[in-house]
C-alpha positions, 0 to 999 in steps of 0.5 A: 477509534482504536490504534491497531496494534500491529506491524507495518512492512514496506518494500524499498526500492532496493527490495529490502523490507523495513519493519515500522510499529504503528505506535512509534514513540514521538520522543524517538525524534526531536520535534524539529523533524516532524517540520518537515512532515507538515503538509498543508491540508488544501496542498495534500488534497490538491497533491491527492486529487492530482494523483488519482487523475494521473493515475486515472489517465495512465492506468492502461500504460502503467499495467502494459508497462509493468505487468511483465515485471520480475518482482519475485524477490520483493515478494520473498522479502516482503513474505519473510519479514511477517512474523506470524504463521500463513496463511497472511491477510496483507493489504496492499496500499496503492494496489494499482492494477493488482499485479501484487494481489493476485500473486499473494492470492495465488499462494493462499493469503487472503490479500486485499487492494486499496487505491484511489484510481477508479481504473486501478480498482476495477482492473485490479477487481477484475485481475485478482479476484481479490477485494478491492477497496476505492479509498483515498490515502487521506482519508482511508478508513481501515478495520481495526486488526484485520491485517498481518501486514500492509504492502507500500512498494510505491512511493509513500509520499504518492497518495493514491 
């Protein structure tokens, strides 16, 4: 499988957009910088399972608590950071119950969600009317060159 030449966009908690190329140059960071990113495979799998189980248990409460949050400034910053012309093909990694998917779809974009929680996937499909993939971040398989942008607003160390 070849590398997808794309730009990954993510939103920091401040709402500021950040841009990362998928082909980062390894020489840009000293080797010791990578040591902190190494995680045992079994530990990663357990963290992922625990996170997904938690999300399944708390899905309804999460949805009730975040459904009406005003995140319009995040949407604006995210869309302004995309370099191509709209409409965009957007992948929302860890889409949760689908609030963002629904918003992007209402603007005419092709929004696709991905989440590891069966509860979130079901809610997101129903609420947004978008395609939602049920996959874990650790094992996800994405089609090449399908998305112009990816939205990750949750903590990237929380595997969903």
